C-alpha positions in Angstrom: -6.8 -41.1 19.3 -4.0 -41.6 17.2 -2.0 -38.6 16.5 -2.9 -38.0 13.2 -6.5 -38.0 14.1 -5.3 -34.9 16.6 -3.3 -33.3 14.3 -6.0 -33.3 11.5 -8.5 -31.9 14.3 -5.9 -29.6 15.5 -5.3 -28.1 11.4 -8.6 -28.1 10.9 -10.3 -26.6 14.2 -7.4 -23.4 13.7 -8.1 -23.5 9.5 -10.4 -20.2 8.8 -14.3 -21.6 8.4 -14.2 -21.3 4.8 -11.6 -23.8 4.1 -13.3 -26.2 6.8 -15.8 -26.0 4.9 -14.5 -26.9 2.0 -12.7 -29.7 3.8 -16.6 -30.9 5.1 -17.6 -30.8 1.6 -14.3 -33.1 0.2 -15.0 -35.4 3.1 -18.6 -36.2 2.7 -17.5 -36.9 -1.4 -15.0 -39.3 -0.2 -17.6 -41.0 1.9 -20.1 -41.0 -1.0 -17.7 -42.4 -3.6 -16.7 -45.3 -1.1 -20.2 -45.8 -0.5 -21.1 -45.9 -4.3 -17.7 -47.9 -5.0 -18.8 -50.5 -2.7 -21.9 -51.4 -4.8 -19.7 -52.0 -7.9 -21.9 -49.9 -10.6 -22.3 -45.9 -10.7 -23.7 -42.8 -12.1 -21.9 -39.8 -12.2 -23.5 -37.2 -14.1 -21.1 -35.9 -16.5 -18.9 -39.0 -17.2 -19.7 -41.2 -20.0 -23.1 -39.8 -20.5 -24.5 -40.5 -17.5 -23.9 -44.0 -18.3 -24.1 -46.9 -15.8 -20.3 -47.2 -15.0 -18.1 -49.5 -13.1 -17.6 -48.0 -10.0 -14.4 -45.5 -10.0 -14.0 -45.5 -13.8 -15.1 -44.7 -16.5 -16.3 -48.2 -18.2 -19.8 -48.2 -19.2 -21.4 -51.6 -18.5 -23.6 -51.7 -21.6 -19.4 -51.5 -23.4 -18.0 -54.2 -21.2 -21.3 -56.4 -22.4 -21.2 -56.0 -25.7 -17.6 -57.4 -25.6 -18.9 -60.1 -23.6 -21.7 -61.1 -26.8 -18.9 -60.2 -29.0 -17.1 -63.3 -28.1 -14.4 -61.9 -25.5 -13.7 -63.9 -22.5 -13.5 -62.8 -19.1 -9.9 -62.4 -19.6 -9.9 -60.6 -22.5 -11.9 -58.1 -21.3 -10.0 -58.3 -18.1 -6.8 -57.6 -20.8 -8.9 -55.2 -23.1 -9.8 -52.7 -20.2 -7.1 -52.3 -17.7 -9.0 -50.3 -15.6 -11.8 -53.2 -15.0 -11.2 -56.0 -12.2 -12.3 -59.4 -12.0 -14.0 -59.1 -8.7 -16.4 -56.3 -11.1 -17.6 -58.7 -13.0 -20.2 -60.0 -10.8 -21.5 -56.5 -10.6 -21.6 -56.1 -14.1 -23.2 -59.4 -15.2 -25.9 -58.4 -11.9 -26.4 -55.0 -13.5 -27.3 -56.4 -16.9 -29.7 -58.5 -15.8 -31.9 -56.3 -13.7 -31.4 -53.5 -16.3 -31.9 -55.5 -19.6 -33.3 -52.7 -21.5 -31.5 -50.0 -20.5 -28.7 -52.0 -21.6 -29.9 -53.1 -24.8 -30.6 -49.2 -25.2 -27.3 -48.3 -24.6 -26.1 -50.9 -27.1 -28.2 -50.3 -30.2 -27.7 -46.1 -29.7 -23.7 -46.7 -29.6 -23.9 -49.0 -32.8 -26.2 -46.6 -34.6 -23.4 -43.8 -33.6 
């Protein structure tokens, strides 16, 4: 066990139980968030109206797809969306393919707003 792990465990064991509980909730949140980011696309209540977004960002999939349909190249999308990474693009394309009706609806709603 590393020194860092030992120190963390000692601090956690000596902390009051409510603090231990908060730390556990936080660690579980981070673990879940990491797992979601590995999938590439996530939905978070209260973020972008709950629309599917690129994991770890506030970039709705429909917005990226709308840009693509308007003729933006991948390089242009990456410039226009600084938090978007080239490695995110396959997940966006896959999501658009498998959730076509959802994406169409979101684009329509945005254009009407």
